[in-house]
C-alpha positions as CSV (number, residue, x, y, z in Angstrom):
1,M,27.0,5.9,31.5
2,S,25.7,9.0,30.6
3,L,26.9,12.2,32.2
4,T,23.9,14.5,33.9
5,S,25.0,17.8,35.1
6,L,27.8,20.1,35.7
7,G,28.0,19.6,39.3
8,Y,31.1,22.1,40.4
9,I,33.6,24.5,38.8
10,G,37.0,25.0,40.3
11,I,39.1,28.3,39.4
12,R,43.0,28.7,40.0
13,S,43.5,32.0,41.8
14,A,45.8,34.5,43.8
15,R,42.9,36.8,43.9
16,T,41.1,34.6,46.9
17,S,40.1,37.8,48.9
18,D,38.5,39.5,45.5
19,W,36.6,36.0,44.5
20,E,35.3,35.9,48.0
21,S,33.3,39.5,47.6
22,F,32.9,38.7,43.9
23,A,30.9,35.2,44.8
24,T,29.1,36.3,47.7
25,S,28.4,40.5,47.3
26,L,27.7,40.5,43.7
27,L,26.8,36.6,42.8
28,G,24.8,36.0,45.6
29,M,26.6,32.6,46.7
30,Q,27.1,31.9,50.5
31,Q,30.5,31.3,51.6
32,F,31.3,28.1,54.0
33,D,34.8,27.1,54.1
34,T,38.0,29.5,54.1
35,G,40.8,27.1,55.6
36,G,43.8,26.7,53.8
37,G,44.4,28.0,50.3
38,M,40.8,27.6,48.9
39,R,37.5,29.0,49.3
40,A,34.4,26.9,48.8
41,F,30.9,28.5,47.5
42,R,27.3,26.9,47.8
43,M,24.3,27.9,45.5
44,D,21.9,25.4,46.9
45,D,22.0,22.2,49.3
46,R,24.8,20.9,48.1
47,K,28.3,21.4,50.2
48,Q,29.9,23.5,47.5
49,R,29.4,24.7,43.6
50,L,32.3,27.0,43.0
51,I,36.4,26.3,44.7
52,V,38.6,28.9,44.5
53,T,41.9,27.5,45.0
54,N,45.5,29.9,45.6
55,D,47.3,27.9,42.9
56,S,49.7,30.0,40.6
57,G,47.9,31.2,37.2
58,D,44.6,32.3,37.1
59,G,41.8,30.6,35.1
60,L,39.9,27.1,35.1
61,G,41.4,24.4,37.2
62,F,39.0,22.0,36.9
63,M,35.2,21.2,35.7
64,G,33.3,18.4,37.9
65,W,30.6,16.8,35.9
66,E,28.1,14.3,37.7
67,I,27.9,10.8,36.7
68,E,24.6,8.6,38.0
69,S,26.2,5.7,39.7
70,P,29.2,3.8,40.5
71,E,28.7,1.4,37.7
72,A,28.2,4.5,35.4
73,L,31.7,6.0,36.9
74,A,33.2,2.9,36.0
75,G,31.8,2.2,32.2
76,L,33.1,5.5,31.4
77,A,36.5,5.0,32.6
78,D,37.0,2.1,31.0
79,R,35.5,3.6,28.0
80,L,38.1,6.3,28.1
81,D,40.8,4.1,28.7
82,N,40.1,2.1,25.6
83,A,40.1,5.0,23.7
84,G,43.6,5.9,25.4
85,V,43.0,8.3,27.6
86,A,44.7,8.1,31.1
87,V,42.3,8.3,33.9
88,T,42.8,8.6,37.4
89,L,40.9,7.0,39.9
90,E,41.4,9.8,42.7
91,A,42.0,8.7,46.5
92,A,39.5,9.0,49.1
93,S,41.4,12.0,50.3
94,M,40.8,14.1,47.0
95,A,36.6,13.0,46.8
96,D,36.4,14.0,50.7
97,Q,37.7,17.5,49.6
98,R,35.2,17.7,46.5
99,H,32.6,16.4,48.9
100,V,31.8,13.3,46.6
101,A,31.9,9.7,47.0
102,R,33.6,8.2,44.4
103,M,35.6,10.2,41.4
104,V,38.1,9.8,38.0
105,S,40.1,12.7,36.5
106,F,41.4,12.7,33.1
107,S,42.4,16.0,30.8
108,D,40.8,16.5,27.5
109,P,43.2,16.9,24.3
110,E,43.6,20.6,25.5
111,G,45.0,19.8,28.6
112,N,41.9,21.4,30.5
113,R,41.2,18.9,33.5
114,I,38.3,17.5,34.0
115,E,36.7,15.4,37.3
116,V,34.0,13.4,37.1
117,F,32.0,11.9,40.1
118,C,29.3,10.5,41.9
119,G,27.7,10.1,45.4
120,P,27.4,14.2,45.7
121,E,26.9,15.2,49.5
122,I,24.1,17.1,50.4
123,A,24.5,20.2,53.3
124,S,23.0,19.4,56.9
125,D,21.9,23.2,56.8
126,P,19.9,25.1,54.7
127,F,21.5,27.5,51.6
128,V,22.0,31.4,52.8
129,P,23.1,33.6,49.9
130,G,25.6,36.2,50.6
131,R,23.1,38.6,49.1
132,A,19.3,39.3,48.7
133,I,18.5,36.9,45.7
134,S,15.6,34.7,45.6
135,G,18.1,31.7,44.9
136,F,19.6,29.7,42.0
137,K,17.9,27.8,39.3
138,T,20.3,24.0,39.6
139,G,18.5,20.8,40.7
140,S,18.9,18.2,37.7
141,L,20.0,21.1,35.5
142,G,23.3,21.2,37.5
143,M,24.9,24.5,38.3
144,G,25.0,26.1,35.2
145,H,27.2,26.1,31.8
146,A,30.7,26.4,31.1
147,V,32.7,27.4,27.6
148,L,35.5,26.6,26.9
149,H,38.0,28.9,24.8
150,A,39.5,25.8,21.9
151,R,42.4,25.9,19.6
152,D,41.0,23.3,18.0
153,V,37.1,22.6,17.7
154,D,37.8,19.8,15.3
155,T,40.1,18.2,18.1
156,L,37.7,18.9,21.1
157,L,34.2,18.3,19.3
158,P,35.0,13.9,19.1
159,F,36.1,14.1,22.5
160,Y,33.5,15.8,24.4
161,R,30.8,14.3,21.9
162,D,31.5,11.0,21.5
163,L,33.7,10.0,24.0
164,L,32.3,11.6,26.6
165,G,28.3,11.7,25.4
166,F,27.5,15.4,25.4
167,Q,24.7,15.9,23.0
168,V,25.1,18.7,20.2
169,T,22.2,22.0,20.9
170,D,23.5,23.8,18.2
171,Y,26.4,25.4,16.2
172,G,27.6,27.9,14.2
173,L,30.5,28.1,11.9
174,T,31.5,31.5,10.9
175,P,33.1,33.8,11.5
176,F,34.6,30.9,14.0
177,K,33.4,27.4,15.0
178,L,31.2,27.7,18.6
179,Y,29.4,24.3,19.6
180,F,26.8,24.4,22.2
181,F,26.0,21.0,24.2
182,H,23.2,19.6,26.4
183,I,23.1,16.6,28.8
184,N,20.0,17.4,30.5
185,G,16.8,19.9,30.0
186,R,19.2,22.7,30.1
187,H,19.7,24.3,26.8
188,H,23.7,23.8,27.4
189,S,25.5,23.0,30.1
190,F,29.2,23.1,28.2
191,A,29.9,25.0,25.2
192,M,33.4,25.5,23.3
193,V,34.2,28.4,20.9
194,G,37.2,28.4,18.4
195,T,38.9,31.8,19.2
196,G,42.5,29.7,19.2
197,R,42.8,30.4,23.0
198,Q,42.9,27.9,25.4
199,G,41.2,27.7,28.7
200,I,37.7,29.4,30.5
201,H,36.0,32.0,28.0
202,H,33.0,32.0,31.3
203,F,30.6,30.0,33.7
204,M,27.0,31.0,33.7
205,V,24.8,30.4,37.0
206,E,20.9,31.3,36.5
207,L,18.7,33.0,38.9
208,L,15.5,31.9,40.2
209,S,14.1,35.8,39.5
210,L,15.2,39.1,36.6
211,D,15.2,41.2,39.5
212,D,17.9,39.0,40.9
213,V,19.7,40.0,37.5
214,G,18.8,43.5,37.2
215,Q,19.9,44.3,40.8
216,G,23.3,42.2,40.4
217,Y,23.6,44.5,37.1
218,D,22.8,47.4,39.2
219,L,25.8,46.5,41.6
220,A,27.8,45.4,38.9
221,S,28.0,48.7,37.3
222,R,28.8,51.2,40.1
223,N,32.2,49.0,40.1
224,E,34.5,50.7,37.2
225,G,35.0,48.1,34.6
226,Q,33.0,45.3,36.3
227,V,30.4,44.7,33.6
228,A,32.1,43.6,30.2
229,Y,28.5,42.6,28.3
230,T,25.2,44.9,29.1
231,L,22.6,43.3,30.1
232,G,20.9,41.7,26.7
233,R,19.0,38.4,25.5
234,H,20.8,35.6,24.0
235,S,19.1,34.1,20.6
236,N,19.7,30.3,21.3
237,D,19.3,29.7,24.8
238,H,16.7,33.0,25.2
239,M,18.5,34.0,28.8
240,M,18.4,37.3,29.4
241,S,21.9,38.0,31.2
242,F,24.9,40.1,31.3
243,Y,28.2,39.1,31.8
244,A,30.6,40.7,34.6
245,N,34.6,40.4,34.9
246,S,35.8,38.2,37.2
247,P,38.6,38.5,39.7
248,S,40.5,36.2,37.3
249,G,40.1,37.9,34.3
250,F,37.6,35.5,32.4
251,F,33.5,36.4,32.0
252,V,31.2,35.1,34.6
253,E,27.3,35.1,33.0
254,Y,24.5,36.2,35.2
255,G,20.9,35.3,33.9
256,W,17.4,34.5,34.4
257,G,15.1,32.8,31.7
258,A,16.9,30.2,29.6
259,R,15.0,27.9,28.0
260,V,14.5,24.4,29.1
261,I,14.5,21.6,26.2
262,D,13.7,18.3,26.1
263,P,16.8,15.8,25.2
264,D,15.1,13.4,23.5
265,T,13.3,15.1,20.8
266,W,15.6,17.7,20.5
267,Q,17.3,17.9,16.8
268,A,20.6,20.0,16.6
269,H,20.9,22.7,13.9
270,E,23.1,25.1,12.4
271,T,22.4,29.4,13.6
272,F,22.7,32.1,11.8
273,D,21.0,34.7,13.3
274,G,23.9,35.9,15.7
275,P,24.6,35.2,19.7
276,S,22.1,37.7,20.8
277,Y,18.5,39.6,19.8
278,W,19.9,42.6,21.9
279,G,21.7,44.3,24.2
280,H,24.9,42.5,25.4
281,E,26.9,45.3,24.2
282,R,30.9,43.8,24.6
283,L,32.1,46.7,27.0
284,H,35.3,44.7,27.4
285,M,35.9,45.5,23.6
286,P,37.4,48.9,22.3
287,E,34.6,50.8,21.0
288,T,36.4,50.9,17.5
289,S,37.0,47.3,17.0
290,A,35.7,45.3,14.2
291,D,34.5,42.8,16.4
292,R,32.3,44.9,18.5
293,Q,31.2,46.5,15.6
294,R,30.2,43.1,13.9
295,L,28.2,42.3,17.0
296,R,26.5,45.3,17.1
297,E,25.4,45.0,13.6
298,M,24.3,41.3,14.0
299,R,21.8,42.8,16.9
300,L,20.6,45.5,14.8
301,D,19.8,43.1,11.7
302,A,17.8,40.6,14.6
303,A,15.9,44.2,15.5
304,R,15.3,45.1,12.2
305,R,13.7,41.4,11.2
306,G,11.8,41.6,14.7
307,L,13.3,38.8,15.7
308,R,12.6,37.5,19.3
309,A,12.3,35.3,22.2
310,P,8.6,33.5,22.9
311,D,7.0,35.5,26.0
312,P,7.0,33.1,29.4
313,A,3.8,32.3,30.5
314,S,2.0,35.3,32.4
315,N,1.5,33.4,35.4
316,C,-2.3,34.6,35.3
317,A,-5.0,32.0,34.6
318,W,-7.4,35.3,33.4
319,L,-5.1,36.7,30.9
320,D,-4.5,33.4,29.8
321,S,-7.6,32.7,28.8
322,V,-8.5,36.4,27.1
323,V,-5.3,35.7,25.1
324,R,-6.1,32.5,24.3
325,Q,-9.9,33.5,23.1
326,E,-8.4,36.3,21.2
């Protein structure tokens, strides 16, 4: 009855026209539905991956997590019910709106809405990106990852780990608690950061080409205040990415090249090297802020120690043979 991937994300926003431009012209998603107060966007062969509704209050509306079968969905609902979590079996009309066969909903201890579903609808027509990109890395890895602010990590941790079955990939305990979780080969499909706040910190989409990310960075850089974190490389999942300010005030990470792990053999561990090997300057923070200076110093320390991610495969048989000989 384990979850298999992040299927979709829903955002509340009155700025639906701004999201249309952001999702298509920058991220490269395909808009397919403009009916009523909802905007929906595709990333692949699924009917929808990102949903924006014009509900009041900008921020996270819901996270949609996929599970493998109706039987697994029923088993998870029973487990949650036995733990005292109020679970709603959603009507067929709601499942149709989400383009899934069956779904349940409930809230985590901090009030974030969670939807779990099975039977996603596959589109009959091919994905057409909103700008010229090579595509998104999805499939069995899901649409990407979501990171939540947490008022109290110690309250959320057992809910997601023990009840929902997320597996800890790695974690940090200072200067605040930060946990990363996997449910498939993606290094993390979910994370929580103990900022003392509530809501979404960012969601991430991964591209099939580094050039897609670089060109996205150029496009975002043309708009004053669009780039929140400069281009950089994370130390735990090795993602090369930048972060953009979304129309709703949280971040969207736009990345390439993240590691894929083996969930069966992975060992959870504490990390100490900071979030990035290089880059990811926090432009959204004041230049003189202590947090921005601390994060910068952590990157400089990584540079002094020569920390780096493993090089990706060269995709050249001749070069690989030369390297092996040397």
